[in-house]
C-alpha positions as CSV (number, residue, x, y, z in Angstrom):
1,M,99.8,122.8,79.8
2,P,99.5,120.0,82.3
3,A,99.5,116.4,80.9
4,F,98.8,112.9,82.0
5,G,101.8,110.9,83.0
6,T,102.3,107.6,84.7
7,S,100.2,108.5,87.7
8,G,97.6,111.2,86.9
9,L,97.7,114.8,85.7
10,R,100.9,116.7,86.3
11,G,102.2,120.2,85.4
12,L,103.8,123.4,86.6
13,V,101.7,125.2,89.3
14,S,101.7,128.2,87.0
15,E,99.9,126.1,84.4
16,M,97.4,124.6,86.7
17,T,95.1,127.6,86.9
18,D,91.6,127.3,88.4
19,A,90.1,127.1,84.9
20,V,92.5,124.2,83.9
21,V,91.8,122.3,87.1
22,F,88.0,122.9,86.8
23,G,88.1,121.7,83.2
24,H,89.9,118.4,83.9
25,V,87.8,117.6,87.0
26,H,84.5,118.4,85.2
27,A,85.6,116.3,82.2
28,F,86.6,113.4,84.5
29,L,83.1,113.3,86.1
30,C,81.4,113.7,82.7
31,H,83.4,110.7,81.5
32,L,82.4,108.7,84.5
33,Q,78.7,109.7,84.0
34,E,78.8,108.3,80.5
35,M,80.3,105.1,81.8
36,G,77.5,104.8,84.4
37,E,79.9,105.4,87.3
38,F,78.7,108.8,88.4
39,S,75.4,110.6,88.5
40,P,74.4,114.1,89.7
41,G,73.8,114.2,93.5
42,Q,76.5,111.6,94.1
43,T,79.4,112.1,96.6
44,V,82.9,112.8,95.2
45,L,85.8,112.5,97.7
46,V,88.6,115.1,97.5
47,A,91.9,115.3,99.4
48,G,95.4,116.6,99.0
49,D,99.0,116.6,100.1
50,L,101.0,119.3,102.0
51,R,102.3,121.3,99.0
52,P,101.8,125.0,99.3
53,S,99.8,125.0,96.0
54,T,97.4,122.2,97.0
55,P,94.7,124.2,98.8
56,G,94.1,126.5,95.8
57,I,93.8,123.5,93.5
58,L,91.4,121.8,95.9
59,E,89.2,124.8,95.8
60,A,89.0,124.8,92.0
61,A,88.3,121.1,92.1
62,W,85.6,121.6,94.7
63,V,83.8,124.1,92.4
64,A,84.2,121.6,89.5
65,V,82.5,118.8,91.4
66,E,79.6,121.0,92.3
67,G,79.4,122.3,88.7
68,A,79.1,118.6,87.5
69,G,76.2,118.1,90.0
70,G,78.3,116.2,92.5
71,R,78.5,116.6,96.3
72,P,82.2,117.1,97.3
73,D,83.3,115.5,100.5
74,F,86.6,116.8,101.9
75,A,88.7,114.0,103.3
76,G,91.4,116.3,104.4
77,Y,95.2,116.2,103.8
78,I,95.6,112.5,103.9
79,P,97.7,109.8,102.0
80,S,96.7,109.0,98.4
81,P,96.0,105.3,99.3
82,A,93.8,106.4,102.2
83,L,91.6,108.4,99.8
84,A,91.5,105.6,97.3
85,L,90.5,103.1,100.0
86,A,87.7,105.4,101.1
87,G,86.4,105.9,97.6
88,F,86.6,102.2,96.8
89,Y,84.8,101.3,100.0
90,A,82.0,103.8,99.3
91,G,81.9,103.1,95.6
92,V,82.3,106.7,94.6
93,P,84.8,108.7,92.6
94,S,87.7,110.4,94.3
95,L,90.5,112.8,93.4
96,M,93.8,113.5,95.1
97,V,95.6,116.8,94.6
98,T,99.2,115.8,94.7
99,G,102.5,116.0,92.8
100,S,103.8,113.0,94.7
101,H,107.6,113.3,94.7
102,I,108.2,116.0,92.0
103,P,109.4,119.5,92.9
104,F,107.2,121.9,94.7
105,D,106.8,124.2,91.7
106,R,104.7,121.4,90.2
107,N,101.5,119.7,91.3
108,G,98.8,117.4,89.9
109,I,95.6,115.4,90.4
110,K,95.3,111.7,90.7
111,F,91.8,110.5,89.7
112,N,90.2,107.4,90.9
113,R,87.1,105.7,89.6
114,P,84.6,104.2,92.1
115,C,86.3,100.8,92.1
116,S,89.8,101.4,90.6
117,E,92.5,103.8,89.6
118,L,92.0,105.6,86.4
119,A,93.1,103.4,83.5
120,K,95.4,104.7,80.8
121,S,92.5,104.3,78.3
122,D,90.4,106.8,80.3
123,E,92.8,109.7,79.8
124,Q,92.0,110.6,76.2
125,D,88.3,110.4,76.9
126,I,88.8,113.0,79.6
127,L,90.8,115.2,77.4
128,D,88.1,115.0,74.7
129,R,85.5,116.3,77.1
130,L,87.4,119.4,78.4
131,P,84.8,122.2,78.5
132,A,85.2,125.8,77.2
133,I,86.1,128.3,79.9
134,D,83.0,130.0,81.4
135,P,83.7,133.8,81.8
136,Q,81.0,133.9,84.5
137,L,83.2,131.6,86.7
138,F,86.7,132.7,85.7
139,R,88.6,135.9,85.2
140,G,90.8,136.5,82.1
141,D,93.8,135.0,84.0
142,G,91.9,131.8,84.6
143,L,91.3,132.4,88.3
144,L,87.9,131.9,89.9
145,W,85.9,135.1,90.6
146,Q,84.8,133.6,93.9
147,R,86.7,131.0,95.9
148,P,84.9,128.4,98.1
149,K,85.9,127.8,101.7
150,L,86.8,124.2,102.3
151,P,85.0,122.7,105.3
152,E,86.6,120.8,108.2
153,P,87.9,117.4,107.0
154,N,85.7,114.3,107.3
155,S,88.0,112.3,109.6
156,C,86.3,108.9,109.0
157,H,88.1,108.4,105.8
158,L,91.6,108.5,107.3
159,E,90.4,106.4,110.2
160,R,89.3,103.6,107.9
161,Y,92.8,103.4,106.5
162,R,94.3,103.4,109.9
163,R,92.1,100.6,111.1
164,R,93.0,98.6,108.0
165,Y,96.5,98.0,109.4
166,L,95.7,97.9,113.1
167,D,93.1,95.2,112.5
168,F,95.6,93.1,110.4
169,F,98.8,93.3,112.4
170,S,98.7,91.9,115.9
171,P,98.8,94.4,118.9
172,G,102.2,94.6,120.5
173,L,103.9,93.2,117.4
174,L,106.6,95.8,117.5
175,D,107.1,95.8,121.3
176,G,110.7,96.7,122.1
177,W,111.4,98.3,118.7
178,R,112.8,101.8,118.5
179,I,111.8,103.3,115.1
180,G,112.6,106.7,113.7
181,V,110.0,108.5,111.6
182,Y,111.5,110.9,109.0
183,Q,108.5,113.2,108.8
184,H,109.7,116.0,106.5
185,S,106.5,117.2,104.6
186,G,105.0,113.7,104.0
187,V,101.2,113.8,104.4
188,A,101.3,110.6,106.5
189,R,104.0,111.9,108.9
190,D,101.7,111.9,112.0
191,L,99.8,108.7,110.9
192,M,103.1,106.7,110.8
193,V,104.0,107.8,114.4
194,D,100.5,106.8,115.5
195,L,100.5,103.4,113.8
196,L,103.9,102.4,115.1
197,R,103.0,103.4,118.7
198,E,99.7,101.5,118.5
199,M,101.7,98.4,117.5
200,G,104.0,98.7,120.5
201,A,107.0,100.5,119.0
202,E,108.8,103.5,120.5
203,A,108.4,106.0,117.6
204,V,110.9,108.8,117.3
205,P,109.7,111.8,115.1
206,L,112.6,113.3,113.1
207,G,113.2,116.0,110.5
208,R,109.7,117.5,110.4
209,S,109.6,120.4,107.8
210,E,107.0,123.1,107.2
211,E,108.5,123.6,103.8
212,F,107.7,121.0,101.1
213,V,110.5,118.5,100.5
214,P,110.3,116.7,97.1
215,M,111.3,113.2,98.3
216,D,112.0,110.9,95.3
217,T,112.3,107.3,96.6
218,E,114.2,106.3,93.3
219,A,116.7,109.2,93.4
220,L,117.6,109.8,97.0
221,R,119.8,112.8,97.7
222,P,123.2,112.3,99.3
223,E,122.0,114.2,102.4
224,D,119.1,111.8,102.8
225,R,121.5,108.9,102.9
226,E,123.8,110.6,105.4
227,L,120.7,111.6,107.5
228,A,119.7,108.0,107.8
229,R,123.1,106.8,109.0
230,T,123.4,109.7,111.4
231,W,119.9,109.3,112.9
232,V,120.1,105.5,113.2
233,R,123.5,105.8,115.0
234,N,122.7,108.8,117.2
235,H,119.2,107.7,118.2
236,R,120.0,104.0,118.5
237,L,117.2,103.1,116.0
238,D,116.2,99.6,114.9
239,A,114.8,101.1,111.8
240,L,113.9,104.4,110.1
241,V,110.7,104.9,108.0
242,S,109.5,107.6,105.7
243,T,107.4,108.2,102.6
244,D,107.2,110.6,99.6
245,G,104.9,113.6,99.7
246,D,101.5,111.9,99.2
247,S,102.7,108.8,101.2
248,D,102.1,106.2,98.6
249,R,105.8,105.4,98.2
250,P,107.7,104.0,101.3
251,M,111.2,104.5,102.5
252,L,112.8,102.1,104.9
253,A,116.3,102.1,106.4
254,D,117.5,99.2,108.6
255,E,119.6,99.2,111.7
256,T,122.7,99.9,109.7
257,G,121.3,103.2,108.4
258,E,121.0,102.0,104.8
259,W,117.9,102.8,102.8
260,W,116.4,99.7,101.1
261,R,115.6,99.8,97.4
262,G,111.8,99.8,96.8
263,D,111.8,96.6,94.8
264,V,113.7,94.8,97.5
265,L,111.1,96.0,100.0
266,G,108.4,94.9,97.7
267,L,109.9,91.4,97.5
268,V,110.3,91.1,101.3
269,T,106.7,92.3,101.7
270,A,105.3,89.8,99.1
271,R,107.2,87.0,100.8
272,F,105.9,87.9,104.3
273,L,102.3,88.1,103.0
274,G,102.4,84.7,101.2
275,V,101.9,86.2,97.7
276,R,102.1,83.8,94.8
277,T,101.5,86.1,91.8
278,V,103.5,89.3,91.4
279,A,103.1,92.1,88.8
280,T,105.9,94.6,88.6
281,P,107.5,96.9,86.1
282,V,110.6,96.0,84.1
283,S,112.6,98.4,86.2
284,S,112.3,96.2,89.3
285,S,115.3,94.0,90.2
286,S,115.6,90.6,88.6
287,A,116.1,89.2,92.1
288,L,112.3,88.7,92.0
289,E,112.6,85.8,89.4
290,R,115.9,84.6,90.7
291,S,114.5,84.1,94.2
292,G,112.1,81.4,93.0
293,L,109.6,82.5,95.7
294,F,106.8,83.4,93.3
295,P,105.3,80.9,90.8
296,H,103.9,83.6,88.5
297,V,105.6,86.9,87.7
298,F,104.2,89.5,85.2
299,R,106.5,92.3,84.0
300,T,104.9,95.6,82.8
301,C,105.6,99.2,81.7
302,I,106.4,101.6,84.6
303,G,103.4,103.1,86.4
304,S,100.7,101.8,88.7
305,P,98.0,101.6,85.9
306,H,100.1,99.1,84.1
307,V,100.7,97.0,87.2
308,I,97.0,97.1,88.0
309,A,96.1,95.9,84.5
310,A,98.5,93.0,84.9
311,M,97.0,92.1,88.3
312,E,93.5,92.1,86.7
313,L,94.7,89.9,83.9
314,A,96.2,87.5,86.4
315,A,92.9,87.3,88.3
316,A,91.0,86.7,85.0
317,H,93.3,83.7,84.4
318,G,92.6,82.2,87.8
319,R,95.7,83.3,89.6
320,E,95.4,83.8,93.4
321,Q,97.2,85.7,96.2
322,I,98.0,88.5,93.8
323,A,100.1,91.6,94.5
324,G,102.2,94.2,92.7
325,F,105.0,96.5,93.6
326,E,107.2,99.1,91.9
327,A,110.9,100.0,92.1
328,N,109.7,103.2,93.9
329,G,108.4,100.9,96.7
330,G,104.7,101.3,96.3
331,F,102.8,98.1,97.0
332,L,99.5,97.2,95.5
333,L,97.3,94.3,96.8
334,G,95.2,92.6,94.2
335,S,93.4,89.9,96.2
336,T,92.3,89.2,99.8
337,L,95.0,87.7,102.0
338,E,94.6,85.8,105.3
339,Q,97.2,85.4,108.0
340,R,96.7,84.1,111.5
341,D,92.9,84.4,111.2
342,R,93.2,88.1,110.1
343,R,92.1,89.3,106.7
344,L,93.5,92.0,104.5
345,E,91.2,93.1,101.7
346,P,92.5,94.2,98.3
347,L,93.8,97.8,97.8
348,P,94.8,98.0,94.1
349,T,96.6,101.3,94.3
350,R,100.1,102.2,95.3
351,D,100.5,102.1,99.1
352,A,103.4,102.9,101.5
353,M,102.0,101.7,104.9
354,L,101.6,98.0,104.0
355,P,105.3,97.4,102.9
356,L,106.7,99.4,105.8
357,L,104.7,97.6,108.5
358,A,105.0,94.2,106.8
359,A,108.8,94.3,106.7
360,L,109.0,95.4,110.4
361,A,106.5,92.7,111.3
362,A,108.5,90.0,109.5
363,A,111.7,91.0,111.4
364,S,109.9,91.2,114.7
365,R,108.3,87.7,114.3
366,A,111.6,86.2,113.2
367,G,113.3,87.9,116.2
368,C,116.1,89.2,114.0
369,P,117.4,92.6,112.9
370,L,115.8,94.1,109.9
371,S,118.8,93.7,107.7
372,S,118.7,89.9,108.3
373,L,115.7,89.7,106.0
374,L,117.9,90.4,103.0
375,G,120.4,87.6,103.8
376,D,118.9,84.9,101.7
377,L,117.9,87.0,98.7
378,P,119.7,86.7,95.4
379,A,122.8,88.9,95.2
380,R,121.4,91.5,92.8
381,F,122.1,95.2,93.5
382,T,120.5,98.2,91.9
383,A,121.0,101.9,91.7
384,S,119.0,104.7,90.1
385,D,119.0,108.4,89.5
386,R,117.8,111.0,87.0
387,L,118.7,114.1,85.1
388,Q,116.3,116.9,86.0
389,D,115.1,119.6,83.7
390,F,115.8,117.4,80.7
391,P,113.4,117.9,77.8
392,Q,111.3,114.9,77.0
393,E,111.7,115.5,73.3
394,T,115.4,115.3,73.6
395,S,115.0,112.0,75.5
396,R,112.8,110.7,72.7
397,I,115.3,111.6,70.0
398,R,118.4,110.3,71.9
399,L,116.8,106.9,72.8
400,A,115.5,106.4,69.2
401,R,119.1,105.9,68.3
402,Y,118.9,102.5,70.0
403,L,115.6,101.4,68.5
404,D,117.1,100.8,65.0
405,P,116.9,97.0,64.4
406,I,120.3,96.9,62.7
407,R,122.4,99.6,64.3
408,G,120.8,99.8,67.8
409,R,123.2,97.5,69.6
410,E,126.2,99.0,67.8
411,N,125.1,102.6,68.7
412,F,124.7,101.6,72.4
413,A,128.1,100.0,72.4
414,E,129.6,103.1,70.9
415,D,128.0,105.4,73.5
416,F,128.3,103.2,76.6
417,G,131.1,100.7,75.8
418,K,133.7,102.4,77.9
419,F,132.3,101.0,81.1
420,C,129.9,98.2,80.1
421,M,130.4,94.9,78.3
422,K,128.9,93.6,75.1
423,V,125.2,93.8,74.7
424,Q,123.4,90.5,75.1
425,S,119.8,91.6,74.8
426,M,117.6,94.7,74.6
427,D,114.1,95.2,76.0
428,F,111.9,98.0,74.8
429,T,108.9,97.4,77.1
430,D,109.4,100.9,78.6
431,G,112.4,102.9,77.4
432,I,115.6,101.0,76.6
433,R,116.7,98.2,79.0
434,V,120.0,96.6,78.0
435,T,121.4,93.4,79.5
436,T,125.1,92.7,78.9
437,E,126.9,89.5,78.5
438,V,128.1,89.7,82.1
439,D,124.6,90.1,83.4
440,D,124.7,93.8,84.1
441,I,121.7,95.9,83.3
442,I,121.3,99.6,82.1
443,H,117.8,100.9,81.7
444,L,117.2,104.4,80.3
445,R,113.7,105.9,80.4
446,P,112.1,109.4,80.2
447,S,109.9,110.2,83.2
448,G,106.2,110.0,82.4
449,N,105.3,113.0,84.5
450,A,108.2,115.4,84.6
451,P,111.0,116.7,82.3
452,E,113.5,114.0,83.6
453,L,115.5,111.3,82.0
454,R,115.9,108.4,84.4
455,C,118.5,105.7,84.6
456,Y,118.3,102.3,86.5
457,T,121.3,99.9,86.8
458,E,121.6,96.4,88.2
459,S,124.6,94.2,88.8
460,G,126.0,91.4,91.0
461,N,127.5,93.9,93.5
462,Q,126.6,97.4,94.7
463,E,129.9,99.0,93.7
464,R,129.4,97.8,90.1
465,A,125.8,99.0,90.0
466,E,126.9,102.5,91.2
467,L,129.7,102.5,88.7
468,L,127.3,101.7,85.8
469,L,125.0,104.4,87.1
470,A,127.7,107.1,87.2
471,G,129.0,106.2,83.8
472,S,125.5,106.2,82.3
473,L,124.7,109.6,83.8
474,S,127.9,111.0,82.4
475,V,126.9,109.9,78.9
476,M,123.4,111.2,79.3
477,E,124.6,114.5,80.6
478,Q,126.3,115.1,77.3
479,W,123.0,114.9,75.6
480,R,121.5,117.9,77.4
481,P,120.7,120.7,75.0
482,S,123.1,123.7,75.5
483,V,121.5,126.9,76.8
484,G,120.3,129.0,73.9
485,A,120.5,126.1,71.4
């Protein structure tokens, strides 16, 4: 059965039958109606990514919106932040059919309220309102008796998102830049080319795929790293950009062909925009605090709903120039910013376009290579990866071993002591985050939306961070249940 994770409803495609999709969308709108945020006759925006299962889920969602008395408006196959922006602008609910970065045999729905993402507190209210299956709508296998035909997309919603950045960044800002666009199956693959060309760059489309590519910005494949180096060298690129499947998480490689970590990209973006208050999960690099660039830093659990809640808390306490970012690279803007007589309005949802364009703009204005922007940042290096097909119950049992107030540190030293120093402190904000006496960090955390156990490491040099990651993964791999056990 699909379940809510860190960013919406997720599950195997085989589990997301028409009846299941209908039930969750219908319950979402009933919940909003009780909150006074939806009423029959109101528009509900729907959009999706380029997964092969997305059109069928969109059709079931369309029927659910109509069944709840709403008027569905098809925004097309557009980025998640573009849909959110359109819904927030119109003050109407929206839902995005996407599995983001997870494998193509899974999919999901990201729900947005009229003025914000769905809060974690909303999820149980939706589950409590799931309706009984109507046999007049669904066959015994949970499929619709009759499927609707989706109309042509309403293009104004994507155009609003496009204009958001063309109106903020100066025309010709990227004149002379040659930028590769790793398109794969990202839903913003054509939009990125268009935006870069509008800003004066020579955009070079690369790696377009008609098959879905599950691009995880926190666990890049070796072939993605080699592709970046090869393309930058062979095409003489100043930078290479890409996103995950629904284009809310950015990927940026500099002129050396090295992909930037998402939290480093977030830090560079926040500095360029003049942000003073930052909300970010505990998994982001400690270079944020060490830089001294931001007077106010709030650390949260992993997931955009937690970052948004921290931004809202900061605003309630009178903080200004607020933004958030995640280790996956997604950037969230919590307040209006002004720069060179141009305004950028808030967009409190994970976004890929802003950090990509901001980093490129920062280098262009400084007249320096992209990699130079990292030169004065604190020397903290991170690495991350995950074990896939790892049962969440196994993760819970294994990590509980370190929660014991008496034996927790001893247990960690027993398991990981072969390659890490003595434990100095342990943070349980989200998973187990251990800092050693030599300032290394190992962070273990089950994924919130897939059967994966993730590992994040941090150290004073990249080689050490990679060594910690490899050692941690080798320990974690031994926890995997044996087949047939």
